[in-house]
N, C-alpha and C positions, 0 to 999 in steps of 0.2 A: 238211171231211174227214164230217158227217154225212151228205153225199148217192150216198157213195162205195158204186158196189154191191158186195157182199161176196158172192162165190161160187167155182164148182168154174171151176176156173183157166184148164181148158176151153173154156169158153161166152167167148165175144168180149165179151160187155157186162159182164164180170168187172172189176175193176178193181184189190181185195185179196182174193187168194187165201188159203191156209190155211198155219198153218206148217211145219216142216218135221217137227216131233213136240211129242207131248205132253206133256213137259219142256217143250218153249220155252215152247208156250202159257203153260204154268200161271206157267214163271218170269215171264212177262210179266203178264199176270194177277196174282202174285200182286205184282210193284212200282208195279203199277201201285193196285191195291185198299189197301199201304200209304199212299200219298200222302195217298189217298181217310180214311186212317183218320186222319192226320196235319196236315188240315186243308185238303188242296189243291182245285181244285173242278176238273168235269167240263165243258168247252163243251161234249162231243159222247161219247158211248162212253160206258165207264170199267167195261163189265159183260161175263161173259162170256158165250158167245155161246152158243146148246142145236142141240143136232141131230151130225151124223155132222163127223168134223173139223174138223182144230185148227183153230180159227178165234179169232180176238180181235177186237174189235170196237174200228175207226177209232178213235181218243180222242187229243180234242186236254186240256192239265192247263197251268194255273196254279193261282197261291201254293204255287208252288212254293219247299222249306227245305230248308237244308244237312242235314237230320236228316230228310225222308228219304232211299228208294236210287235212285227218280230222278234225285235232283239231279245225281250225278256217273255211276252209273252207262250205259254203253249201257243201251239198251232196243232187243231182237232184235224190235223189230214193228211194228202200226202206231203207235204214239201219239208225239204230237208234244208237247213241252212249249215255254211261252214262258213266256218272263223279261225283266221293262221293267227299261229298266237308263236312268240320268240324260245318258250321255256314251259317248263310245266309250272312255274309261280302264274306266269297271263292264266297258259290253261284253267286253270281252278279258279285266277277272279272273271276271269269273261264265265267258268260256268256257274258262279254262284254267284252272279249277275244278275238274277232276278229274287223277286219272292215265288216262285214256283219253288217245287223238288222231290217230283216224285221219283223217278229214276233219270240212272244213264250210264251209259254205253260207254263204255274206254279199252281203249286200243290199242296197246304196252308188250311186247317180249318182257324186260325192262323190271325184272322183279323189285326195284330198289323204288318206279317208279309205279309200277300195278297198288304197293301198297301206301305211297303217297297221297294215291288219288285216292284208295280208302280210304284215308282215315282224313281227309282234309276237305274230298265233294262235300257239300251241302243238303244230300238226296237219302231219301228214306228206301233206298234202293242200289246200290252198283256192282253190274255187270262189265265186268271184264275181259276182253274181249268176246263178248255177247251182246244178243240186243236184252232187250227189257224183253221177259217173261216171267208169267204164271207159275208157282207149278204149288201144288194144292199144299207141297210137305214143310214152304219155304213161308214169312210171312208177308205180305206182298200190302206197301202199303209209304205215303210219302211223307218229306214235312214242311216246311213253314207253307203258304196258300195252295198246299197239295195234297189237301186232309190232314186227320188226326186221327191216330192210332192206327191198329192193322185187320185183312184178313187172312185168310186162308193159313192153313198152320197151329197148332198147342195155342202159341201168342193169339192171333186173332180169333177162337170159340172164347179166348179169354176179356176181348171186348166187350160180347155180349150176354153178359155174369152180370151180377151184381151181387158186391159181396159185404157183408153184413158184418159187423165187428160189437160183439153184445161183451159188456165186462158188468160186471159184480163184484164187489168187494164183500 
């Protein structure tokens, strides 16, 4: 992450652009600062960026604990949180220990583990050996506090319809 090129999104060399708002940038910086002040370690990044635009340094955090905001909250910026798990049961418990559930990305070649993650992760979408991405032909949406319903695909278009039942005897 430390090698990612941060800059003008109109420049083809840029890999990480600015956040959409100053408030969004400040929120991400506050979440990272909270974690660092409570003992997390930044493998890279972790600070603010000077200059015009609402940029956040690409950051990788380890040593996260439940008292840190980034432990359970969504971070809408270039921040990766790393957790160690002793096995699949602990990994699933860690992943589900949040009130959010938009998407999860699982990396394993073991077919039994893939099935277990797909079944047990509390997430609207589970990507196996892939990052979260939107495809117009697949439903996109979360569970818990990450939304209600779906967008995209036939399932998504139904979210925008009203069904009327008329009964007469």
